[in-house]
Residue frames as qw, qx, qy, qz and C-alpha x, y, z in Angstrom:
[[0.000, 0.886, 0.464, 0.000, 0.00, 0.00, 0.00],
 [0.364, 0.638, -0.031, 0.678, 1.22, 3.49, -0.84],
 [0.531, -0.607, -0.348, 0.478, 2.80, 5.43, 2.04],
 [0.235, 0.778, 0.052, 0.580, 3.25, 9.20, 2.40],
 [0.475, -0.304, -0.398, 0.723, 5.29, 11.22, 4.87],
 [0.024, -0.809, -0.320, -0.493, 3.45, 14.39, 5.82],
 [0.081, 0.466, -0.405, 0.782, 4.29, 17.24, 8.23],
 [0.187, -0.201, -0.852, 0.446, 3.30, 16.42, 11.85],
 [0.238, 0.265, 0.298, -0.886, 0.80, 19.29, 11.90],
 [0.542, 0.165, -0.425, -0.706, -1.11, 17.62, 9.02],
 [0.531, -0.109, -0.839, -0.043, -1.67, 14.42, 10.96],
 [0.414, -0.430, 0.252, -0.762, -4.34, 14.96, 13.59],
 [0.383, -0.140, 0.825, -0.393, -6.06, 12.65, 16.03],
 [0.624, 0.372, 0.626, -0.284, -8.91, 11.84, 13.66],
 [0.643, 0.745, 0.174, -0.044, -7.87, 13.13, 10.24],
 [0.583, -0.303, 0.377, 0.653, -4.92, 13.66, 7.90],
 [0.397, 0.865, 0.073, -0.297, -4.18, 16.09, 5.11],
 [0.686, 0.006, 0.432, 0.586, -2.10, 15.59, 1.97],
 [0.250, 0.920, 0.054, -0.298, -1.02, 18.67, 0.03],
 [0.010, -0.773, 0.527, 0.353, 1.61, 19.71, -2.52],
 [0.317, 0.420, -0.803, -0.278, 3.62, 16.95, -4.20],
 [0.199, 0.009, 0.944, -0.263, 2.02, 14.29, -1.99],
 [0.534, 0.479, 0.443, -0.537, -1.49, 15.22, -3.09],
 [0.471, 0.611, -0.399, -0.495, -0.38, 15.48, -6.72],
 [0.125, 0.305, -0.939, -0.100, 1.17, 12.01, -6.59],
 [0.324, 0.179, 0.847, -0.382, -1.84, 10.50, -4.85],
 [0.531, 0.582, 0.326, -0.522, -4.36, 12.00, -7.26],
 [0.489, 0.697, -0.333, -0.404, -2.52, 12.19, -10.58],
 [0.227, 0.457, -0.856, -0.080, -0.22, 9.16, -10.34],
 [0.088, 0.014, 0.961, -0.263, -2.07, 6.77, -8.02],
 [0.335, -0.301, -0.581, -0.677, -5.53, 7.88, -9.27],
 [0.080, -0.193, -0.784, 0.584, -6.83, 8.22, -5.72],
 [0.347, -0.462, -0.438, -0.689, -10.57, 8.63, -5.25],
 [0.485, -0.410, 0.359, -0.683, -12.75, 9.11, -2.20],
 [0.944, -0.159, 0.075, -0.279, -12.83, 5.87, -0.25],
 [0.794, 0.374, -0.397, 0.268, -9.31, 4.77, -1.19],
 [0.697, -0.708, 0.059, 0.093, -6.85, 4.01, 1.63],
 [0.577, 0.582, -0.390, 0.420, -3.16, 4.87, 2.04],
 [0.710, -0.473, -0.301, 0.426, -0.69, 4.95, 4.91],
 [0.150, 0.861, -0.110, 0.473, 0.57, 8.28, 6.24],
 [0.743, -0.358, -0.303, 0.477, 3.31, 8.99, 8.76],
 [0.082, -0.996, 0.038, -0.012, 4.69, 12.10, 10.41],
 [0.674, 0.518, -0.382, 0.362, 8.17, 10.55, 10.23],
 [0.089, -0.585, 0.534, -0.604, 8.60, 10.98, 13.97],
 [0.195, -0.122, 0.859, -0.458, 6.34, 8.84, 16.11],
 [0.583, 0.325, 0.533, -0.520, 3.00, 8.21, 14.39],
 [0.123, 0.120, -0.771, -0.614, 1.71, 6.29, 11.38],
 [0.519, 0.278, 0.567, -0.576, -1.87, 5.57, 10.38],
 [0.197, 0.294, 0.823, 0.445, -4.03, 3.90, 7.79],
 [0.218, 0.427, 0.218, -0.850, -6.31, 6.60, 6.40],
 [0.378, 0.490, 0.754, 0.220, -9.27, 6.69, 4.02],
 [0.101, 0.064, 0.239, 0.964, -9.72, 9.55, 1.57],
 [0.147, 0.606, 0.664, -0.412, -12.85, 11.59, 2.27],
 [0.343, 0.896, 0.141, -0.244, -12.44, 14.58, -0.06],
 [0.682, -0.090, 0.427, 0.587, -10.13, 14.61, -3.06],
 [0.372, 0.911, 0.017, -0.179, -8.99, 17.51, -5.26],
 [0.778, 0.506, -0.174, 0.329, -5.86, 17.76, -7.47],
 [0.257, 0.611, -0.417, 0.622, -4.04, 19.77, -4.79],
 [0.323, -0.364, 0.559, -0.671, -5.54, 18.52, -1.55],
 [0.621, -0.164, -0.745, -0.184, -6.63, 15.19, -0.05],
 [0.436, -0.430, 0.433, -0.661, -8.57, 15.15, 3.21],
 [0.624, 0.018, -0.777, -0.083, -8.61, 11.73, 4.86],
 [0.700, -0.554, 0.118, -0.436, -10.04, 10.07, 7.97],
 [0.065, -0.472, 0.857, -0.198, -7.99, 7.93, 10.33],
 [0.824, -0.070, -0.450, -0.336, -8.98, 4.26, 10.06],
 [0.876, -0.454, -0.100, 0.128, -6.42, 2.86, 12.50],
 [0.116, -0.879, 0.463, 0.005, -3.07, 3.75, 14.03],
 [0.926, 0.262, -0.250, 0.108, -0.13, 1.59, 12.96],
 [0.742, -0.557, 0.114, 0.355, 3.09, 0.60, 14.73],
 [0.259, 0.896, -0.355, -0.067, 6.29, 2.46, 13.83],
 [0.810, -0.333, 0.471, 0.104, 8.34, -0.67, 13.20],
 [0.778, 0.618, 0.055, 0.102, 10.07, 0.02, 9.90],
 [0.106, 0.881, -0.435, 0.153, 13.50, 0.90, 11.32],
 [0.775, 0.179, -0.554, 0.246, 16.55, -1.34, 11.89],
 [0.709, -0.638, -0.218, 0.206, 17.90, -1.93, 15.40],
 [0.572, -0.295, 0.104, 0.758, 21.27, -0.41, 14.50],
 [0.233, 0.934, 0.139, -0.235, 21.30, 3.21, 13.40],
 [0.703, -0.052, 0.369, 0.606, 23.78, 3.30, 10.50],
 [0.192, 0.895, -0.034, -0.402, 24.94, 6.57, 8.98],
 [0.797, 0.299, 0.291, 0.437, 26.55, 6.28, 5.55],
 [0.120, -0.838, 0.192, 0.496, 29.35, 8.83, 5.13],
 [0.769, 0.407, 0.399, 0.289, 30.02, 8.91, 1.40],
 [0.274, -0.444, 0.285, 0.804, 32.81, 10.88, -0.26],
 [0.504, 0.637, 0.088, -0.576, 31.24, 12.83, -3.11],
 [0.590, 0.061, 0.704, 0.391, 31.22, 10.63, -6.23],
 [0.065, 0.216, -0.403, -0.887, 30.85, 11.87, -9.78],
 [0.297, -0.198, -0.718, -0.597, 27.62, 11.94, -11.79],
 [0.632, -0.397, -0.088, -0.660, 24.45, 10.70, -10.15],
 [0.583, 0.044, -0.784, 0.208, 26.11, 8.02, -8.02],
 [0.044, -0.072, 0.599, -0.796, 25.24, 9.85, -4.79],
 [0.635, -0.026, -0.052, -0.770, 21.58, 9.65, -5.77],
 [0.768, 0.044, -0.617, -0.166, 21.91, 5.90, -6.16],
 [0.348, 0.094, -0.751, 0.553, 23.60, 5.55, -2.77],
 [0.282, -0.042, 0.390, -0.876, 20.85, 7.56, -1.09],
 [0.723, 0.017, -0.243, -0.646, 17.98, 5.82, -2.85],
 [0.793, 0.030, -0.607, -0.038, 19.17, 2.25, -2.39],
 [0.275, 0.168, -0.683, 0.655, 20.76, 2.98, 0.99],
 [0.453, -0.136, 0.257, -0.843, 17.41, 4.25, 2.24],
 [0.835, -0.005, -0.352, -0.424, 15.69, 1.09, 1.01],
 [0.660, 0.125, -0.691, 0.268, 18.28, -1.10, 2.76],
 [0.605, -0.658, -0.437, 0.103, 17.96, 0.77, 6.06],
 [0.439, 0.208, -0.217, 0.847, 20.45, 3.66, 6.38],
 [0.253, -0.720, -0.522, 0.380, 19.55, 6.05, 9.19],
 [0.034, 0.934, -0.016, -0.356, 21.29, 9.09, 7.68],
 [0.772, 0.413, 0.142, 0.461, 23.74, 10.21, 5.00],
 [0.266, -0.852, 0.128, 0.433, 26.77, 12.48, 5.28],
 [0.728, 0.606, 0.047, 0.318, 28.34, 13.52, 1.97],
 [0.460, -0.794, 0.171, 0.359, 31.92, 14.69, 2.45],
 [0.493, 0.813, -0.309, 0.001, 35.00, 15.88, 0.59],
 [0.832, -0.384, 0.305, 0.257, 38.17, 13.83, 0.43],
 [0.252, -0.642, 0.456, 0.563, 41.57, 14.14, -1.21],
 [0.210, -0.121, 0.817, 0.523, 41.10, 11.89, -4.24],
 [0.453, 0.585, 0.607, -0.290, 37.49, 12.67, -5.12],
 [0.403, 0.209, 0.568, 0.687, 37.01, 13.30, -8.82],
 [0.043, 0.818, 0.524, 0.235, 33.96, 15.56, -8.74],
 [0.232, 0.279, -0.132, 0.923, 34.51, 19.31, -8.49],
 [0.204, -0.600, -0.686, 0.357, 32.63, 20.49, -5.41],
 [0.035, 0.422, 0.204, 0.883, 30.60, 23.67, -5.94],
 [0.086, -0.290, -0.686, 0.662, 29.24, 25.17, -2.72],
 [0.300, 0.156, -0.072, -0.938, 26.88, 27.43, -4.70],
 [0.592, -0.025, -0.608, -0.528, 24.94, 24.38, -5.88],
 [0.128, 0.074, -0.912, 0.383, 24.85, 22.71, -2.47],
 [0.410, 0.145, 0.482, -0.760, 21.39, 23.82, -1.30],
 [0.704, 0.298, -0.239, -0.598, 19.71, 22.66, -4.51],
 [0.512, 0.267, -0.815, -0.042, 21.62, 19.40, -4.45],
 [0.044, -0.028, 0.838, -0.543, 20.73, 18.65, -0.80],
 [0.575, 0.205, 0.224, -0.759, 17.10, 19.42, -1.59],
 [0.714, 0.295, -0.490, -0.404, 17.13, 16.89, -4.43],
 [0.352, 0.204, -0.887, 0.218, 18.91, 14.26, -2.34],
 [0.259, 0.024, 0.667, -0.698, 16.43, 14.76, 0.49],
 [0.700, 0.235, -0.038, -0.673, 13.52, 14.29, -1.92],
 [0.622, 0.276, -0.716, -0.155, 15.08, 11.06, -3.17],
 [0.102, 0.115, -0.868, 0.472, 15.42, 9.83, 0.43],
 [0.488, 0.116, 0.394, -0.770, 11.77, 10.68, 1.13],
 [0.748, 0.275, -0.293, -0.528, 10.50, 8.85, -1.94],
 [0.512, 0.252, -0.818, 0.066, 12.67, 5.81, -1.22],
 [0.105, -0.072, 0.768, -0.627, 11.53, 5.76, 2.43],
 [0.652, 0.171, 0.166, -0.720, 7.90, 5.80, 1.28],
 [0.724, 0.303, -0.530, -0.320, 8.49, 3.00, -1.21],
 [0.446, 0.208, -0.829, 0.268, 10.32, 0.87, 1.39],
 [0.624, -0.628, -0.378, -0.271, 7.73, 1.54, 4.13],
 [0.440, 0.128, -0.500, 0.735, 10.28, 3.11, 6.43],
 [0.319, -0.751, -0.535, 0.217, 9.08, 4.75, 9.63],
 [0.208, -0.838, 0.030, 0.504, 11.42, 7.72, 9.18],
 [0.625, 0.763, -0.023, 0.163, 13.12, 9.60, 6.38],
 [0.761, -0.233, -0.008, 0.606, 16.93, 9.44, 6.58],
 [0.041, 0.963, -0.001, -0.267, 18.26, 13.01, 6.70],
 [0.755, 0.385, 0.057, 0.528, 20.95, 14.07, 4.24],
 [0.430, -0.722, -0.076, 0.537, 23.49, 16.37, 5.90],
 [0.289, 0.930, -0.180, -0.140, 25.24, 19.30, 4.32],
 [0.832, 0.389, -0.265, 0.294, 28.50, 18.39, 2.61],
 [0.634, -0.744, 0.123, 0.172, 31.27, 18.07, 5.21],
 [0.288, 0.776, -0.557, 0.058, 34.96, 18.79, 4.87],
 [0.742, 0.109, -0.636, 0.182, 37.35, 15.95, 5.70],
 [0.150, 0.199, -0.609, 0.753, 38.19, 17.60, 9.03],
 [0.553, -0.183, 0.118, -0.804, 34.51, 18.05, 9.73],
 [0.865, -0.034, -0.426, -0.265, 33.87, 14.36, 9.16],
 [0.537, 0.160, -0.689, 0.459, 36.72, 13.37, 11.48],
 [0.150, -0.227, 0.440, -0.856, 35.08, 15.51, 14.16],
 [0.743, -0.147, -0.143, -0.638, 31.88, 13.46, 13.86],
 [0.628, 0.148, -0.764, 0.027, 33.55, 10.13, 14.64],
 [0.069, 0.141, -0.746, 0.647, 33.52, 10.52, 18.44],
 [0.538, -0.018, 0.218, -0.814, 29.71, 10.64, 18.43],
 [0.825, 0.117, -0.396, -0.386, 29.33, 7.01, 17.28],
 [0.833, -0.394, 0.370, -0.117, 29.65, 3.67, 19.05],
 [0.721, -0.073, 0.568, 0.390, 31.42, 2.12, 16.06],
 [0.376, 0.805, -0.177, -0.424, 32.92, 3.73, 12.97],
 [0.805, 0.044, 0.520, 0.282, 34.00, 1.50, 10.08],
 [0.136, 0.773, -0.335, -0.521, 36.38, 2.98, 7.52],
 [0.902, 0.332, 0.275, 0.017, 36.19, 1.04, 4.25],
 [0.038, -0.815, 0.511, 0.271, 39.80, 0.72, 3.08],
 [0.894, 0.363, -0.209, -0.158, 40.85, -1.55, 0.23],
 [0.323, 0.586, -0.697, 0.258, 44.37, -2.06, 1.59],
 [0.525, -0.319, 0.635, -0.468, 42.87, -3.90, 4.55],
 [0.923, 0.218, -0.057, -0.310, 41.83, -6.62, 2.10],
 [0.575, 0.525, -0.606, 0.162, 45.46, -7.73, 2.07],
 [0.094, -0.397, 0.745, -0.528, 45.49, -8.51, 5.79],
 [0.398, -0.241, -0.884, -0.033, 44.04, -11.56, 7.54],
 [0.299, -0.603, -0.678, 0.295, 41.01, -10.96, 9.76],
 [0.134, -0.272, -0.062, 0.951, 40.71, -7.33, 8.65],
 [0.080, -0.379, -0.678, -0.625, 37.34, -7.51, 6.94],
 [0.373, -0.410, -0.031, -0.832, 34.12, -5.81, 7.91],
 [0.819, -0.354, -0.381, -0.243, 32.69, -8.90, 9.59],
 [0.710, -0.070, -0.462, 0.526, 35.84, -9.42, 11.67],
 [0.102, 0.294, -0.218, 0.925, 35.78, -5.77, 12.73],
 [0.583, -0.426, -0.154, -0.674, 32.17, -6.05, 13.89],
 [0.868, -0.274, -0.414, 0.022, 32.82, -9.26, 15.80],
 [0.534, 0.098, -0.413, 0.731, 35.90, -7.75, 17.46],
 [0.191, -0.387, 0.100, -0.896, 33.80, -4.79, 18.55],
 [0.763, -0.389, -0.286, -0.429, 31.16, -7.11, 19.99],
 [0.808, -0.113, -0.480, 0.322, 33.77, -9.04, 21.94],
 [0.402, 0.050, -0.349, 0.845, 35.21, -5.92, 23.53],
 [0.263, -0.111, 0.125, -0.950, 31.90, -4.08, 24.06],
 [0.171, -0.253, -0.951, -0.052, 29.58, -6.80, 25.30],
 [0.073, 0.486, 0.562, -0.665, 27.39, -4.29, 27.14],
 [0.313, 0.523, -0.111, -0.784, 26.62, -2.62, 23.80],
 [0.032, -0.205, 0.849, 0.486, 26.84, -5.46, 21.32],
 [0.030, 0.386, 0.912, 0.134, 23.25, -6.68, 21.56],
 [0.070, 0.699, 0.434, -0.564, 21.66, -3.25, 21.92],
 [0.448, 0.860, 0.225, 0.099, 20.86, -0.47, 19.51],
 [0.617, -0.303, 0.177, 0.704, 24.15, 0.83, 18.16],
 [0.280, 0.920, 0.005, -0.274, 25.03, 4.09, 16.48],
 [0.742, -0.083, 0.463, 0.479, 27.32, 3.15, 13.60],
 [0.306, 0.821, -0.182, -0.445, 29.05, 5.15, 10.86],
 [0.817, 0.166, 0.439, 0.335, 30.21, 3.58, 7.61],
 [0.016, 0.816, -0.240, -0.526, 32.80, 5.71, 5.81],
 [0.785, 0.343, 0.453, 0.247, 33.21, 5.11, 2.07],
 [0.303, -0.487, 0.301, 0.762, 35.81, 6.73, -0.16],
 [0.484, 0.664, -0.090, -0.563, 35.57, 8.22, -3.68],
 [0.889, 0.447, -0.077, -0.063, 36.40, 6.60, -7.02],
 [0.458, 0.666, -0.510, 0.295, 40.11, 7.14, -6.36],
 [0.780, -0.275, -0.503, 0.251, 40.01, 5.62, -2.90],
 [0.432, -0.902, 0.016, 0.021, 41.46, 7.01, 0.30],
 [0.399, 0.690, -0.505, 0.332, 45.05, 8.08, 0.80],
 [0.672, -0.103, -0.619, 0.394, 47.25, 6.48, 3.45],
 [0.079, 0.162, -0.353, 0.918, 47.19, 9.78, 5.33],
 [0.564, -0.271, -0.126, -0.770, 43.39, 9.81, 5.43],
 [0.814, -0.191, -0.544, -0.073, 43.33, 6.21, 6.65],
 [0.507, 0.007, -0.557, 0.657, 45.81, 7.04, 9.41],
 [0.139, -0.199, 0.202, -0.949, 43.87, 10.14, 10.46],
 [0.702, -0.272, -0.313, -0.579, 40.58, 8.27, 10.53],
 [0.775, -0.150, -0.585, 0.187, 42.10, 5.49, 12.64],
 [0.306, 0.090, -0.457, 0.830, 43.63, 8.04, 15.02],
 [0.361, -0.236, 0.032, -0.902, 40.18, 9.64, 15.40],
 [0.519, -0.078, 0.683, -0.508, 38.68, 6.30, 16.45],
 [0.800, 0.334, -0.168, -0.469, 37.60, 4.60, 13.22],
 [0.709, -0.209, 0.668, 0.090, 38.29, 0.93, 12.54],
 [0.290, 0.505, -0.591, -0.558, 39.87, 0.17, 9.16],
 [0.671, 0.103, 0.712, -0.181, 38.03, -2.65, 7.41],
 [0.051, 0.215, -0.730, -0.646, 38.09, -4.28, 3.99],
 [0.708, 0.252, 0.213, -0.624, 35.08, -5.38, 1.94],
 [0.921, 0.197, 0.335, -0.006, 36.59, -8.48, 0.39],
 [0.618, -0.233, 0.477, 0.580, 39.27, -9.35, -2.14],
 [0.395, 0.560, 0.521, 0.510, 37.56, -7.57, -5.03],
 [0.129, -0.163, -0.065, 0.976, 37.78, -3.83, -5.66],
 [0.141, 0.674, 0.723, -0.060, 34.29, -2.35, -5.55],
 [0.114, 0.571, 0.241, 0.776, 32.98, 0.81, -7.14],
 [0.007, 0.146, -0.456, 0.878, 32.30, 3.53, -4.60],
 [0.612, -0.150, -0.031, -0.776, 28.52, 3.23, -4.84],
 [0.814, -0.045, -0.565, -0.129, 28.75, -0.57, -4.62],
 [0.414, 0.127, -0.673, 0.600, 30.98, -0.39, -1.54],
 [0.282, -0.192, 0.317, -0.885, 28.48, 1.80, 0.31],
 [0.779, -0.090, -0.155, -0.601, 25.56, -0.53, -0.38],
 [0.769, 0.069, -0.627, 0.107, 27.51, -3.76, 0.28],
 [0.235, 0.181, -0.630, 0.717, 28.84, -2.42, 3.57],
 [0.463, -0.164, 0.205, -0.847, 25.40, -1.24, 4.63],
 [0.843, -0.045, -0.366, -0.393, 23.79, -4.58, 3.75],
 [0.612, 0.119, -0.698, 0.353, 26.47, -6.41, 5.76],
 [0.037, -0.167, 0.526, -0.833, 25.72, -4.25, 8.78],
 [0.679, -0.124, -0.041, -0.722, 22.00, -4.91, 8.45],
 [0.826, 0.021, -0.557, -0.090, 22.73, -8.64, 8.40],
 [0.456, 0.141, -0.668, 0.570, 25.08, -8.53, 11.39],
 [0.257, -0.208, 0.346, -0.878, 22.55, -6.51, 13.42],
 [0.247, 0.221, 0.908, -0.257, 19.97, -9.27, 12.98],
 [0.428, 0.419, -0.004, -0.801, 17.87, -7.31, 10.51],
 [0.676, 0.332, -0.487, -0.442, 18.10, -10.22, 8.07],
 [0.965, -0.217, -0.050, -0.141, 18.39, -13.03, 10.58],
 [0.576, 0.566, -0.491, 0.327, 22.14, -12.73, 11.05],
 [0.115, -0.476, 0.652, -0.578, 22.19, -12.93, 14.86]]
């Protein structure tokens, strides 16, 4: 069933209101008519099955049929920190990452990134990325929309590391070492943090650009508290690495029956 995220003030105790792009999609794309049902959520703490009562091209008034549980989020809160890739690869990471279960996205600048960062275009780009996250969250029946942060500098990203329980730095050179993969890093963390290992964790996954990370960046990330981890013997594209790493974390958290 179609799901829409609406502002909290548009979800009342007995009724809900769809406006703007949501109403346009419901009416023009989904061909909604009075009597049809959809799911709406405020993206914070409430979700409901609603039935359309009055429908116009720009406004849908609906009645609450029943309140629904907010159970569409993984146990581990995983933020994907992605060095800015070229083209529309960031859109792919955000769309598919939202479907898989990412809690948030932090685009950042790194030494070997290929794309030319333009701060003048940032607001428009963040707006587009946020819209992609919203649409993907609706499609995947998420309970919340993963926020997309403003583009961080490398130093800014390093400053974020201390706020997480576990930070995994995807580094291809770790593929050469025994027991240096993502799974081994997670299991080592569990062994040394047993009080946290079975609870909700705040995790960051750091993924480099097409050119990879420099040795200096790897050393600085490790000094800031990140764990260097490989993603296997094969070299992955940047967008593939983000999604593979995220899927592995979802599995290890028990989201897919891994625990």
